[in-house]
A tleap script that builds the chain and sets N, CA, C and O, in Angstrom:
source leaprc.protein.ff14SB
mol = sequence {
  NMET SER GLU THR LYS ILE ASN GLY ALA LEU
  VAL ALA ALA TYR LEU ALA SER SER LEU TYR
  PRO ALA ALA ARG THR ALA TRP GLU GLY LYS
  ALA PHE THR PRO VAL THR GLY GLN ALA TRP
  ALA ARG LEU THR ASP MET PRO THR GLY ARG
  GLU PRO ALA ALA PHE GLY GLY VAL ASN PRO
  VAL GLU ARG THR GLY TYR LEU GLN ILE ASP
  ILE TYR HIE PRO ASN ASN THR GLY ALA GLY
  PRO ILE LEU ALA ASP ALA ASP LYS ALA LEU
  ASN PHE TYR ALA PRO GLY LEU GLY LEU GLU
  TYR GLN GLY GLN ARG VAL HIE ILE ARG LYS
  SER GLU ARG SER LYS ILE THR PRO GLU THR
  VAL TRP THR GLY LEU SER ILE HIE VAL TYR
  TYR THR ALA TRP ILE PHE PRO GLY CVAL
}
set mol.1.N position { 15.439 -3.319 22.672 }
set mol.1.CA position { 14.584 -2.899 21.576 }
set mol.1.C position { 13.212 -3.554 21.625 }
set mol.1.O position { 12.295 -3.091 20.947 }
set mol.2.N position { 13.046 -4.598 22.392 }
set mol.2.CA position { 11.753 -5.269 22.402 }
set mol.2.C position { 10.653 -4.410 23.002 }
set mol.2.O position { 9.502 -4.511 22.577 }
set mol.3.N position { 10.976 -3.561 23.985 }
set mol.3.CA position { 9.953 -2.653 24.521 }
set mol.3.C position { 9.450 -1.736 23.408 }
set mol.3.O position { 8.253 -1.466 23.310 }
set mol.4.N position { 10.368 -1.262 22.575 }
set mol.4.CA position { 9.999 -0.416 21.446 }
set mol.4.C position { 9.116 -1.176 20.468 }
set mol.4.O position { 8.135 -0.635 19.958 }
set mol.5.N position { 9.465 -2.429 20.210 }
set mol.5.CA position { 8.691 -3.227 19.262 }
set mol.5.C position { 7.315 -3.588 19.815 }
set mol.5.O position { 6.336 -3.595 19.069 }
set mol.6.N position { 7.227 -3.885 21.097 }
set mol.6.CA position { 5.921 -4.173 21.705 }
set mol.6.C position { 5.032 -2.942 21.589 }
set mol.6.O position { 3.870 -3.042 21.194 }
set mol.7.N position { 5.583 -1.780 21.935 }
set mol.7.CA position { 4.823 -0.539 21.819 }
set mol.7.C position { 4.429 -0.281 20.370 }
set mol.7.O position { 3.311 0.155 20.097 }
set mol.8.N position { 5.348 -0.549 19.440 }
set mol.8.CA position { 5.049 -0.373 18.021 }
set mol.8.C position { 3.905 -1.256 17.561 }
set mol.8.O position { 3.063 -0.822 16.774 }
set mol.9.N position { 3.863 -2.496 18.045 }
set mol.9.CA position { 2.769 -3.410 17.692 }
set mol.9.C position { 1.441 -2.891 18.220 }
set mol.9.O position { 0.427 -2.953 17.525 }
set mol.10.N position { 1.440 -2.382 19.441 }
set mol.10.CA position { 0.210 -1.867 20.041 }
set mol.10.C position { -0.282 -0.613 19.323 }
set mol.10.O position { -1.479 -0.468 19.076 }
set mol.11.N position { 0.632 0.290 18.987 }
set mol.11.CA position { 0.264 1.514 18.278 }
set mol.11.C position { -0.234 1.188 16.871 }
set mol.11.O position { -1.241 1.741 16.429 }
set mol.12.N position { 0.462 0.295 16.164 }
set mol.12.CA position { 0.036 -0.087 14.814 }
set mol.12.C position { -1.352 -0.718 14.834 }
set mol.12.O position { -2.166 -0.454 13.949 }
set mol.13.N position { -1.627 -1.546 15.835 }
set mol.13.CA position { -2.950 -2.165 15.948 }
set mol.13.C position { -4.017 -1.111 16.216 }
set mol.13.O position { -5.103 -1.167 15.638 }
set mol.14.N position { -3.717 -0.152 17.087 }
set mol.14.CA position { -4.679 0.922 17.355 }
set mol.14.C position { -5.008 1.667 16.060 }
set mol.14.O position { -6.179 1.918 15.774 }
set mol.15.N position { -3.993 2.019 15.281 }
set mol.15.CA position { -4.238 2.721 14.020 }
set mol.15.C position { -5.046 1.857 13.057 }
set mol.15.O position { -5.909 2.370 12.344 }
set mol.16.N position { -4.777 0.551 13.028 }
set mol.16.CA position { -5.520 -0.367 12.157 }
set mol.16.C position { -6.977 -0.508 12.594 }
set mol.16.O position { -7.843 -0.811 11.773 }
set mol.17.N position { -7.251 -0.292 13.874 }
set mol.17.CA position { -8.628 -0.421 14.369 }
set mol.17.C position { -9.530 0.692 13.850 }
set mol.17.O position { -10.753 0.545 13.863 }
set mol.18.N position { -8.956 1.795 13.395 }
set mol.18.CA position { -9.699 2.959 12.890 }
set mol.18.C position { -10.666 3.530 13.919 }
set mol.18.O position { -11.691 4.106 13.555 }
set mol.19.N position { -10.348 3.374 15.197 }
set mol.19.CA position { -11.205 3.946 16.236 }
set mol.19.C position { -11.254 5.461 16.081 }
set mol.19.O position { -12.335 6.043 16.002 }
set mol.20.N position { -10.098 6.096 16.039 }
set mol.20.CA position { -9.977 7.534 15.780 }
set mol.20.C position { -8.724 7.746 14.939 }
set mol.20.O position { -7.787 6.951 15.010 }
set mol.21.N position { -8.699 8.818 14.139 }
set mol.21.CA position { -7.470 9.105 13.392 }
set mol.21.C position { -6.351 9.551 14.339 }
set mol.21.O position { -6.607 9.950 15.475 }
set mol.22.N position { -5.138 9.477 13.863 }
set mol.22.CA position { -3.971 9.848 14.674 }
set mol.22.C position { -4.082 11.274 15.210 }
set mol.22.O position { -3.630 11.548 16.322 }
set mol.23.N position { -4.674 12.186 14.439 }
set mol.23.CA position { -4.785 13.583 14.860 }
set mol.23.C position { -5.724 13.765 16.055 }
set mol.23.O position { -5.665 14.789 16.735 }
set mol.24.N position { -6.584 12.785 16.313 }
set mol.24.CA position { -7.513 12.867 17.450 }
set mol.24.C position { -7.128 11.873 18.538 }
set mol.24.O position { -7.975 11.402 19.298 }
set mol.25.N position { -5.836 11.563 18.598 }
set mol.25.CA position { -5.323 10.613 19.580 }
set mol.25.C position { -4.163 11.243 20.341 }
set mol.25.O position { -3.239 11.800 19.748 }
set mol.26.N position { -4.231 11.145 21.660 }
set mol.26.CA position { -3.127 11.600 22.514 }
set mol.26.C position { -2.160 10.437 22.674 }
set mol.26.O position { -2.527 9.388 23.203 }
set mol.27.N position { -0.925 10.621 22.219 }
set mol.27.CA position { 0.105 9.585 22.257 }
set mol.27.C position { 1.012 9.815 23.454 }
set mol.27.O position { 1.208 10.952 23.884 }
set mol.28.N position { 1.555 8.751 23.984 }
set mol.28.CA position { 2.485 8.867 25.109 }
set mol.28.C position { 3.684 9.726 24.708 }
set mol.28.O position { 4.269 9.539 23.641 }
set mol.29.N position { 4.034 10.662 25.575 }
set mol.29.CA position { 5.218 11.478 25.362 }
set mol.29.C position { 5.053 12.627 24.388 }
set mol.29.O position { 6.036 13.293 24.063 }
set mol.30.N position { 3.827 12.886 23.906 }
set mol.30.CA position { 3.600 13.976 22.958 }
set mol.30.C position { 2.506 14.895 23.493 }
set mol.30.O position { 1.517 14.438 24.066 }
set mol.31.N position { 2.700 16.190 23.297 }
set mol.31.CA position { 1.687 17.166 23.706 }
set mol.31.C position { 0.432 16.980 22.858 }
set mol.31.O position { 0.515 16.661 21.672 }
set mol.32.N position { -0.727 17.183 23.475 }
set mol.32.CA position { -1.995 17.020 22.766 }
set mol.32.C position { -3.033 17.939 23.394 }
set mol.32.O position { -3.158 18.010 24.617 }
set mol.33.N position { -3.767 18.634 22.550 }
set mol.33.CA position { -4.891 19.448 23.006 }
set mol.33.C position { -6.125 18.992 22.245 }
set mol.33.O position { -6.194 19.163 21.028 }
set mol.34.N position { -7.111 18.409 22.942 }
set mol.34.CA position { -8.306 17.943 22.235 }
set mol.34.C position { -9.125 19.117 21.689 }
set mol.34.O position { -9.144 20.205 22.265 }
set mol.35.N position { -9.792 18.869 20.577 }
set mol.35.CA position { -10.660 19.870 19.965 }
set mol.35.C position { -12.023 19.784 20.647 }
set mol.35.O position { -12.637 18.718 20.687 }
set mol.36.N position { -12.483 20.891 21.174 }
set mol.36.CA position { -13.783 20.916 21.840 }
set mol.36.C position { -14.870 20.458 20.872 }
set mol.36.O position { -14.935 20.911 19.729 }
set mol.37.N position { -15.716 19.559 21.348 }
set mol.37.CA position { -16.825 19.068 20.538 }
set mol.37.C position { -16.517 17.821 19.729 }
set mol.37.O position { -17.419 17.264 19.103 }
set mol.38.N position { -15.256 17.360 19.723 }
set mol.38.CA position { -14.879 16.159 18.971 }
set mol.38.C position { -14.404 15.068 19.918 }
set mol.38.O position { -13.632 15.322 20.843 }
set mol.39.N position { -14.878 13.851 19.674 }
set mol.39.CA position { -14.410 12.702 20.454 }
set mol.39.C position { -12.925 12.476 20.179 }
set mol.39.O position { -12.420 12.799 19.103 }
set mol.40.N position { -12.239 11.917 21.171 }
set mol.40.CA position { -10.802 11.660 21.038 }
set mol.40.C position { -10.407 10.529 21.970 }
set mol.40.O position { -11.201 10.093 22.804 }
set mol.41.N position { -9.170 10.055 21.824 }
set mol.41.CA position { -8.675 8.949 22.654 }
set mol.41.C position { -7.261 9.249 23.138 }
set mol.41.O position { -6.531 10.040 22.540 }
set mol.42.N position { -6.899 8.594 24.238 }
set mol.42.CA position { -5.535 8.668 24.783 }
set mol.42.C position { -5.030 7.240 24.966 }
set mol.42.O position { -5.731 6.403 25.533 }
set mol.43.N position { -3.819 6.957 24.489 }
set mol.43.CA position { -3.216 5.625 24.615 }
set mol.43.C position { -2.136 5.633 25.682 }
set mol.43.O position { -1.316 6.549 25.747 }
set mol.44.N position { -2.145 4.590 26.527 }
set mol.44.CA position { -1.113 4.408 27.539 }
set mol.44.C position { -0.787 2.926 27.636 }
set mol.44.O position { -1.674 2.107 27.874 }
set mol.45.N position { 0.479 2.579 27.452 }
set mol.45.CA position { 0.935 1.193 27.621 }
set mol.45.C position { 1.292 1.005 29.090 }
set mol.45.O position { 2.159 1.701 29.619 }
set mol.46.N position { 0.626 0.065 29.744 }
set mol.46.CA position { 0.811 -0.170 31.178 }
set mol.46.C position { 1.464 -1.542 31.395 }
set mol.46.O position { 0.747 -2.541 31.459 }
set mol.47.N position { 2.790 -1.627 31.508 }
set mol.47.CA position { 3.441 -2.908 31.790 }
set mol.47.C position { 3.015 -3.426 33.166 }
set mol.47.O position { 2.895 -2.654 34.117 }
set mol.48.N position { 2.790 -4.729 33.261 }
set mol.48.CA position { 2.400 -5.322 34.551 }
set mol.48.C position { 3.367 -6.387 35.032 }
set mol.48.O position { 3.317 -6.772 36.200 }
set mol.49.N position { 4.241 -6.873 34.169 }
set mol.49.CA position { 5.187 -7.888 34.607 }
set mol.49.C position { 6.240 -8.166 33.559 }
set mol.49.O position { 6.031 -7.982 32.360 }
set mol.50.N position { 7.377 -8.614 34.052 }
set mol.50.CA position { 8.490 -8.992 33.171 }
set mol.50.C position { 9.287 -10.026 33.942 }
set mol.50.O position { 10.018 -9.696 34.876 }
set mol.51.N position { 9.140 -11.284 33.541 }
set mol.51.CA position { 9.826 -12.350 34.271 }
set mol.51.C position { 10.241 -13.460 33.323 }
set mol.51.O position { 9.693 -13.581 32.228 }
set mol.52.N position { 11.205 -14.271 33.738 }
set mol.52.CA position { 11.678 -15.345 32.868 }
set mol.52.C position { 10.560 -16.340 32.571 }
set mol.52.O position { 9.771 -16.696 33.447 }
set mol.53.N position { 10.514 -16.775 31.325 }
set mol.53.CA position { 9.542 -17.795 30.939 }
set mol.53.C position { 10.092 -19.187 31.220 }
set mol.53.O position { 9.344 -20.165 31.221 }
set mol.54.N position { 11.399 -19.277 31.458 }
set mol.54.CA position { 12.064 -20.544 31.790 }
set mol.54.C position { 13.384 -20.191 32.474 }
set mol.54.O position { 13.767 -19.023 32.536 }
set mol.55.N position { 14.061 -21.193 32.978 }
set mol.55.CA position { 15.334 -20.959 33.655 }
set mol.55.C position { 16.491 -21.128 32.678 }
set mol.55.O position { 16.424 -21.943 31.758 }
set mol.56.N position { 17.549 -20.352 32.885 }
set mol.56.CA position { 18.723 -20.429 32.029 }
set mol.56.C position { 19.025 -19.076 31.422 }
set mol.56.O position { 18.244 -18.134 31.555 }
set mol.57.N position { 20.152 -18.987 30.762 }
set mol.57.CA position { 20.604 -17.710 30.239 }
set mol.57.C position { 20.063 -17.315 28.887 }
set mol.57.O position { 20.125 -16.139 28.529 }
set mol.58.N position { 19.536 -18.247 28.127 }
set mol.58.CA position { 19.103 -17.924 26.768 }
set mol.58.C position { 17.598 -18.129 26.587 }
set mol.58.O position { 17.126 -18.308 25.464 }
set mol.59.N position { 16.864 -18.104 27.661 }
set mol.59.CA position { 15.426 -18.323 27.584 }
set mol.59.C position { 14.680 -17.000 27.467 }
set mol.59.O position { 15.197 -15.954 27.860 }
set mol.60.N position { 13.472 -17.045 26.930 }
set mol.60.CA position { 12.713 -15.810 26.748 }
set mol.60.C position { 12.214 -15.225 28.069 }
set mol.60.O position { 12.137 -15.901 29.095 }
set mol.61.N position { 11.884 -13.956 27.992 }
set mol.61.CA position { 11.256 -13.239 29.099 }
set mol.61.C position { 9.799 -13.014 28.709 }
set mol.61.O position { 9.503 -12.576 27.597 }
set mol.62.N position { 8.896 -13.316 29.634 }
set mol.62.CA position { 7.481 -13.060 29.380 }
set mol.62.C position { 7.148 -11.655 29.872 }
set mol.62.O position { 7.328 -11.342 31.049 }
set mol.63.N position { 6.669 -10.824 28.974 }
set mol.63.CA position { 6.296 -9.445 29.303 }
set mol.63.C position { 4.789 -9.345 29.215 }
set mol.63.O position { 4.214 -9.649 28.170 }
set mol.64.N position { 4.137 -8.927 30.283 }
set mol.64.CA position { 2.687 -8.768 30.301 }
set mol.64.C position { 2.344 -7.301 30.534 }
set mol.64.O position { 3.162 -6.519 31.019 }
set mol.65.N position { 1.120 -6.954 30.177 }
set mol.65.CA position { 0.664 -5.590 30.398 }
set mol.65.C position { -0.706 -5.392 29.802 }
set mol.65.O position { -1.361 -6.335 29.358 }
set mol.66.N position { -1.126 -4.141 29.802 }
set mol.66.CA position { -2.358 -3.808 29.098 }
set mol.66.C position { -2.215 -2.445 28.440 }
set mol.66.O position { -1.559 -1.539 28.953 }
set mol.67.N position { -2.852 -2.340 27.292 }
set mol.67.CA position { -2.947 -1.067 26.596 }
set mol.67.C position { -4.224 -0.413 27.085 }
set mol.67.O position { -5.311 -0.969 26.925 }
set mol.68.N position { -4.101 0.761 27.677 }
set mol.68.CA position { -5.286 1.491 28.131 }
set mol.68.C position { -5.646 2.507 27.068 }
set mol.68.O position { -4.847 3.380 26.728 }
set mol.69.N position { -6.859 2.387 26.548 }
set mol.69.CA position { -7.381 3.333 25.563 }
set mol.69.C position { -8.486 4.112 26.257 }
set mol.69.O position { -9.579 3.590 26.481 }
set mol.70.N position { -8.199 5.355 26.593 }
set mol.70.CA position { -9.207 6.218 27.206 }
set mol.70.C position { -9.965 6.917 26.087 }
set mol.70.O position { -9.370 7.615 25.266 }
set mol.71.N position { -11.274 6.727 26.058 }
set mol.71.CA position { -12.131 7.308 25.028 }
set mol.71.C position { -12.906 8.458 25.665 }
set mol.71.O position { -13.492 8.304 26.736 }
set mol.72.N position { -12.903 9.602 25.002 }
set mol.72.CA position { -13.606 10.778 25.518 }
set mol.72.C position { -14.576 11.321 24.481 }
set mol.72.O position { -14.247 11.448 23.301 }
set mol.73.N position { -15.777 11.637 24.946 }
set mol.73.CA position { -16.793 12.290 24.129 }
set mol.73.C position { -17.221 13.566 24.842 }
set mol.73.O position { -17.098 13.664 26.063 }
set mol.74.N position { -17.726 14.552 24.086 }
set mol.74.CA position { -18.231 15.752 24.746 }
set mol.74.C position { -19.349 15.383 25.727 }
set mol.74.O position { -20.104 14.441 25.486 }
set mol.75.N position { -19.449 16.115 26.814 }
set mol.75.CA position { -20.528 15.871 27.776 }
set mol.75.C position { -21.898 16.042 27.121 }
set mol.75.O position { -22.042 16.750 26.125 }
set mol.76.N position { -22.880 15.392 27.690 }
set mol.76.CA position { -24.289 15.499 27.293 }
set mol.76.C position { -24.581 14.958 25.898 }
set mol.76.O position { -25.529 15.401 25.249 }
set mol.77.N position { -23.774 14.001 25.430 }
set mol.77.CA position { -24.072 13.351 24.147 }
set mol.77.C position { -24.708 11.982 24.365 }
set mol.77.O position { -25.026 11.288 23.399 }
set mol.78.N position { -24.897 11.589 25.619 }
set mol.78.CA position { -25.534 10.314 25.930 }
set mol.78.C position { -24.556 9.159 25.891 }
set mol.78.O position { -23.404 9.306 25.483 }
set mol.79.N position { -25.042 8.004 26.325 }
set mol.79.CA position { -24.195 6.813 26.399 }
set mol.79.C position { -23.995 6.148 25.040 }
set mol.79.O position { -22.977 5.492 24.822 }
set mol.80.N position { -24.937 6.304 24.134 }
set mol.80.CA position { -24.893 5.597 22.851 }
set mol.80.C position { -23.616 5.778 22.059 }
set mol.80.O position { -22.991 4.783 21.691 }
set mol.81.N position { -23.195 7.012 21.778 }
set mol.81.CA position { -21.997 7.199 20.952 }
set mol.81.C position { -20.715 6.650 21.584 }
set mol.81.O position { -19.900 6.039 20.893 }
set mol.82.N position { -20.531 6.862 22.878 }
set mol.82.CA position { -19.299 6.384 23.514 }
set mol.82.C position { -19.306 4.859 23.617 }
set mol.82.O position { -18.258 4.226 23.498 }
set mol.83.N position { -20.488 4.265 23.840 }
set mol.83.CA position { -20.569 2.798 23.877 }
set mol.83.C position { -20.356 2.197 22.491 }
set mol.83.O position { -19.804 1.103 22.373 }
set mol.84.N position { -20.787 2.897 21.442 }
set mol.84.CA position { -20.533 2.418 20.074 }
set mol.84.C position { -19.032 2.381 19.798 }
set mol.84.O position { -18.536 1.441 19.178 }
set mol.85.N position { -18.309 3.404 20.260 }
set mol.85.CA position { -16.851 3.401 20.099 }
set mol.85.C position { -16.206 2.303 20.941 }
set mol.85.O position { -15.249 1.664 20.504 }
set mol.86.N position { -16.729 2.085 22.146 }
set mol.86.CA position { -16.214 0.998 22.991 }
set mol.86.C position { -16.424 -0.346 22.304 }
set mol.86.O position { -15.525 -1.188 22.298 }
set mol.87.N position { -17.612 -0.554 21.723 }
set mol.87.CA position { -17.876 -1.802 20.998 }
set mol.87.C position { -16.893 -1.993 19.850 }
set mol.87.O position { -16.406 -3.100 19.623 }
set mol.88.N position { -16.604 -0.916 19.127 }
set mol.88.CA position { -15.663 -1.000 18.001 }
set mol.88.C position { -14.293 -1.464 18.485 }
set mol.88.O position { -13.671 -2.330 17.870 }
set mol.89.N position { -13.827 -0.888 19.583 }
set mol.89.CA position { -12.519 -1.273 20.125 }
set mol.89.C position { -12.537 -2.700 20.653 }
set mol.89.O position { -11.623 -3.476 20.378 }
set mol.90.N position { -13.576 -3.050 21.412 }
set mol.90.CA position { -13.655 -4.395 21.994 }
set mol.90.C position { -13.756 -5.468 20.913 }
set mol.90.O position { -13.184 -6.549 21.056 }
set mol.91.N position { -14.479 -5.174 19.834 }
set mol.91.CA position { -14.578 -6.136 18.729 }
set mol.91.C position { -13.245 -6.296 18.010 }
set mol.91.O position { -12.897 -7.398 17.587 }
set mol.92.N position { -12.498 -5.208 17.868 }
set mol.92.CA position { -11.198 -5.289 17.199 }
set mol.92.C position { -10.205 -6.100 18.026 }
set mol.92.O position { -9.524 -6.975 17.492 }
set mol.93.N position { -10.118 -5.818 19.313 }
set mol.93.CA position { -9.155 -6.487 20.193 }
set mol.93.C position { -9.758 -7.762 20.773 }
set mol.93.O position { -9.879 -7.904 21.990 }
set mol.94.N position { -10.128 -8.675 19.902 }
set mol.94.CA position { -10.739 -9.940 20.322 }
set mol.94.C position { -9.691 -10.839 20.981 }
set mol.94.O position { -8.525 -10.824 20.587 }
set mol.95.N position { -10.103 -11.621 21.981 }
set mol.95.CA position { -9.166 -12.569 22.603 }
set mol.95.C position { -8.546 -13.481 21.544 }
set mol.95.O position { -9.245 -14.013 20.681 }
set mol.96.N position { -7.238 -13.652 21.622 }
set mol.96.CA position { -6.530 -14.498 20.670 }
set mol.96.C position { -5.937 -13.743 19.497 }
set mol.96.O position { -5.183 -14.320 18.713 }
set mol.97.N position { -6.264 -12.453 19.356 }
set mol.97.CA position { -5.696 -11.661 18.267 }
set mol.97.C position { -4.178 -11.635 18.396 }
set mol.97.O position { -3.645 -11.395 19.479 }
set mol.98.N position { -3.497 -11.878 17.304 }
set mol.98.CA position { -2.041 -11.825 17.289 }
set mol.98.C position { -1.565 -10.584 16.560 }
set mol.98.O position { -2.026 -10.291 15.457 }
set mol.99.N position { -0.652 -9.861 17.167 }
set mol.99.CA position { -0.051 -8.683 16.555 }
set mol.99.C position { 1.418 -8.985 16.290 }
set mol.99.O position { 2.030 -9.795 16.986 }
set mol.100.N position { 1.975 -8.328 15.284 }
set mol.100.CA position { 3.404 -8.490 15.026 }
set mol.100.C position { 3.958 -7.179 14.513 }
set mol.100.O position { 3.345 -6.507 13.684 }
set mol.101.N position { 5.130 -6.825 15.018 }
set mol.101.CA position { 5.804 -5.598 14.599 }
set mol.101.C position { 7.304 -5.863 14.609 }
set mol.101.O position { 7.886 -6.140 15.658 }
set mol.102.N position { 7.924 -5.775 13.437 }
set mol.102.CA position { 9.368 -5.988 13.283 }
set mol.102.C position { 9.829 -7.279 13.964 }
set mol.102.O position { 10.866 -7.308 14.625 }
set mol.103.N position { 9.046 -8.339 13.793 }
set mol.103.CA position { 9.400 -9.649 14.329 }
set mol.103.C position { 8.953 -9.907 15.754 }
set mol.103.O position { 9.041 -11.041 16.224 }
set mol.104.N position { 8.473 -8.888 16.456 }
set mol.104.CA position { 7.989 -9.061 17.835 }
set mol.104.C position { 6.498 -9.400 17.801 }
set mol.104.O position { 5.693 -8.655 17.242 }
set mol.105.N position { 6.153 -10.510 18.395 }
set mol.105.CA position { 4.748 -10.920 18.459 }
set mol.105.C position { 4.142 -10.510 19.794 }
set mol.105.O position { 4.793 -10.557 20.838 }
set mol.106.N position { 2.885 -10.108 19.731 }
set mol.106.CA position { 2.122 -9.718 20.914 }
set mol.106.C position { 0.781 -10.434 20.827 }
set mol.106.O position { 0.097 -10.366 19.806 }
set mol.107.N position { 0.412 -11.120 21.900 }
set mol.107.CA position { -0.822 -11.910 21.945 }
set mol.107.C position { -1.851 -11.188 22.815 }
set mol.107.O position { -1.579 -10.876 23.975 }
set mol.108.N position { -3.024 -10.926 22.260 }
set mol.108.CA position { -4.106 -10.289 23.019 }
set mol.108.C position { -4.849 -11.370 23.791 }
set mol.108.O position { -5.372 -12.317 23.203 }
set mol.109.N position { -4.894 -11.222 25.115 }
set mol.109.CA position { -5.569 -12.201 25.974 }
set mol.109.C position { -7.042 -11.874 26.158 }
set mol.109.O position { -7.889 -12.765 26.088 }
set mol.110.N position { -7.355 -10.607 26.392 }
set mol.110.CA position { -8.749 -10.191 26.564 }
set mol.110.C position { -8.808 -8.674 26.520 }
set mol.110.O position { -7.785 -7.995 26.611 }
set mol.111.N position { -10.024 -8.149 26.378 }
set mol.111.CA position { -10.227 -6.705 26.482 }
set mol.111.C position { -11.523 -6.454 27.242 }
set mol.111.O position { -12.490 -7.207 27.126 }
set mol.112.N position { -11.516 -5.378 28.020 }
set mol.112.CA position { -12.663 -5.028 28.864 }
set mol.112.C position { -12.838 -3.515 28.852 }
set mol.112.O position { -11.935 -2.771 28.467 }
set mol.113.N position { -14.019 -3.075 29.281 }
set mol.113.CA position { -14.246 -1.635 29.394 }
set mol.113.C position { -14.585 -1.262 30.826 }
set mol.113.O position { -15.045 -2.093 31.610 }
set mol.114.N position { -14.353 -0.010 31.151 }
set mol.114.CA position { -14.702 0.516 32.469 }
set mol.114.C position { -16.111 1.095 32.415 }
set mol.114.O position { -16.780 1.040 31.384 }
set mol.115.N position { -16.542 1.642 33.523 }
set mol.115.CA position { -17.813 2.366 33.549 }
set mol.115.C position { -17.637 3.708 32.846 }
set mol.115.O position { -16.516 4.187 32.672 }
set mol.116.N position { -18.740 4.300 32.452 }
set mol.116.CA position { -18.732 5.635 31.859 }
set mol.116.C position { -18.598 6.645 32.993 }
set mol.116.O position { -19.321 6.579 33.988 }
set mol.117.N position { -17.657 7.587 32.829 }
set mol.117.CA position { -17.377 8.561 33.885 }
set mol.117.C position { -17.460 9.985 33.338 }
set mol.117.O position { -16.623 10.379 32.525 }
set mol.118.N position { -18.453 10.762 33.771 }
set mol.118.CA position { -18.508 12.171 33.358 }
set mol.118.C position { -17.445 12.992 34.093 }
set mol.118.O position { -17.223 12.814 35.290 }
set mol.119.N position { -16.797 13.887 33.357 }
set mol.119.CA position { -15.818 14.803 33.936 }
set mol.119.C position { -16.290 16.230 33.655 }
set mol.119.O position { -17.447 16.432 33.287 }
set mol.120.N position { -15.428 17.205 33.818 }
set mol.120.CA position { -15.830 18.603 33.667 }
set mol.120.C position { -16.322 18.925 32.255 }
set mol.120.O position { -17.399 19.497 32.089 }
set mol.121.N position { -15.539 18.560 31.244 }
set mol.121.CA position { -15.885 18.869 29.855 }
set mol.121.C position { -16.205 17.608 29.064 }
set mol.121.O position { -16.983 17.644 28.110 }
set mol.122.N position { -15.602 16.500 29.463 }
set mol.122.CA position { -15.684 15.263 28.698 }
set mol.122.C position { -16.347 14.157 29.510 }
set mol.122.O position { -16.331 14.161 30.741 }
set mol.123.N position { -16.931 13.212 28.778 }
set mol.123.CA position { -17.397 11.961 29.367 }
set mol.123.C position { -16.470 10.882 28.839 }
set mol.123.O position { -16.250 10.787 27.631 }
set mol.124.N position { -15.924 10.067 29.732 }
set mol.124.CA position { -14.930 9.093 29.303 }
set mol.124.C position { -15.210 7.687 29.765 }
set mol.124.O position { -16.002 7.450 30.678 }
set mol.125.N position { -14.549 6.772 29.120 }
set mol.125.CA position { -14.462 5.384 29.573 }
set mol.125.C position { -13.135 4.840 29.106 }
set mol.125.O position { -12.525 5.376 28.180 }
set mol.126.N position { -12.688 3.780 29.742 }
set mol.126.CA position { -11.397 3.180 29.401 }
set mol.126.C position { -11.591 1.770 28.875 }
set mol.126.O position { -12.418 1.009 29.377 }
set mol.127.N position { -10.823 1.441 27.865 }
set mol.127.CA position { -10.725 0.077 27.355 }
set mol.127.C position { -9.371 -0.443 27.817 }
set mol.127.O position { -8.351 0.220 27.625 }
set mol.128.N position { -9.356 -1.615 28.418 }
set mol.128.CA position { -8.099 -2.264 28.817 }
set mol.128.C position { -7.898 -3.476 27.922 }
set mol.128.O position { -8.712 -4.400 27.919 }
set mol.129.N position { -6.814 -3.467 27.167 }
set mol.129.CA position { -6.467 -4.562 26.257 }
set mol.129.C position { -5.281 -5.293 26.880 }
set mol.129.O position { -4.156 -4.794 26.848 }
set mol.130.N position { -5.531 -6.474 27.446 }
set mol.130.CA position { -4.499 -7.245 28.147 }
set mol.130.C position { -3.712 -8.077 27.142 }
set mol.130.O position { -4.291 -8.739 26.280 }
set mol.131.N position { -2.395 -8.038 27.259 }
set mol.131.CA position { -1.546 -8.740 26.294 }
set mol.131.C position { -0.380 -9.438 26.981 }
set mol.131.O position { -0.033 -9.152 28.127 }
set mol.132.N position { 0.213 -10.367 26.228 }
set mol.132.CA position { 1.437 -11.059 26.619 }
set mol.132.C position { 2.377 -11.047 25.420 }
set mol.132.O position { 1.948 -11.245 24.283 }
set mol.133.N position { 3.646 -10.816 25.677 }
set mol.133.CA position { 4.664 -10.891 24.629 }
set mol.133.C position { 5.882 -11.605 25.199 }
set mol.133.O position { 6.236 -11.412 26.362 }
set mol.134.N position { 6.507 -12.415 24.389 }
set mol.134.CA position { 7.747 -13.075 24.800 }
set mol.134.C position { 8.903 -12.361 24.123 }
set mol.134.O position { 8.902 -12.140 22.912 }
set mol.135.N position { 9.891 -12.005 24.936 }
set mol.135.CA position { 11.085 -11.331 24.439 }
set mol.135.C position { 12.221 -12.349 24.445 }
set mol.135.O position { 12.578 -12.891 25.491 }
set mol.136.N position { 12.779 -12.598 23.268 }
set mol.136.CA position { 13.851 -13.581 23.142 }
set mol.136.C position { 15.206 -12.879 23.164 }
set mol.136.O position { 15.359 -11.825 22.546 }
set mol.137.N position { 16.185 -13.440 23.862 }
set mol.137.CA position { 17.513 -12.817 23.936 }
set mol.137.C position { 18.111 -12.613 22.547 }
set mol.137.O position { 18.006 -13.474 21.673 }
set mol.138.N position { 18.733 -11.468 22.367 }
set mol.138.CA position { 19.413 -11.193 21.109 }
set mol.138.C position { 18.509 -10.791 19.973 }
set mol.138.O position { 18.968 -10.660 18.838 }
set mol.139.N position { 17.229 -10.591 20.250 }
set mol.139.CA position { 16.302 -10.207 19.176 }
set mol.139.C position { 15.943 -8.756 19.326 }
set mol.139.O position { 15.173 -8.225 18.527 }
savepdb mol mol.pdb
quit
């Protein structure tokens, strides 16, 4: 259940950031069609590691990863609006931010953005929110 709780903490934090409403967000495992002319985001939880934090049978497991928030704006709107949204996300996910969901804690280590990339209809950039969570046996 800890994978579910880690994901729940990340999703709850995204909603609390007010970057975009849920209706303008593509969620993992759900169909989504963006509305032409409106900015939107896609969330993807990218696990990067899962290993024991100590030796023994009852010790926690350290789970690392990053939440990738892909931000999309209509083409030809310039860099300003998409960078303003990137700033909003980067300011929210400050290093040291602690998240909690149903007893599972998630620690934000850092957040970074990618370059701006024009595509066919959309201009996008990605925010990577790096996190660590400890999973305790029996929780």
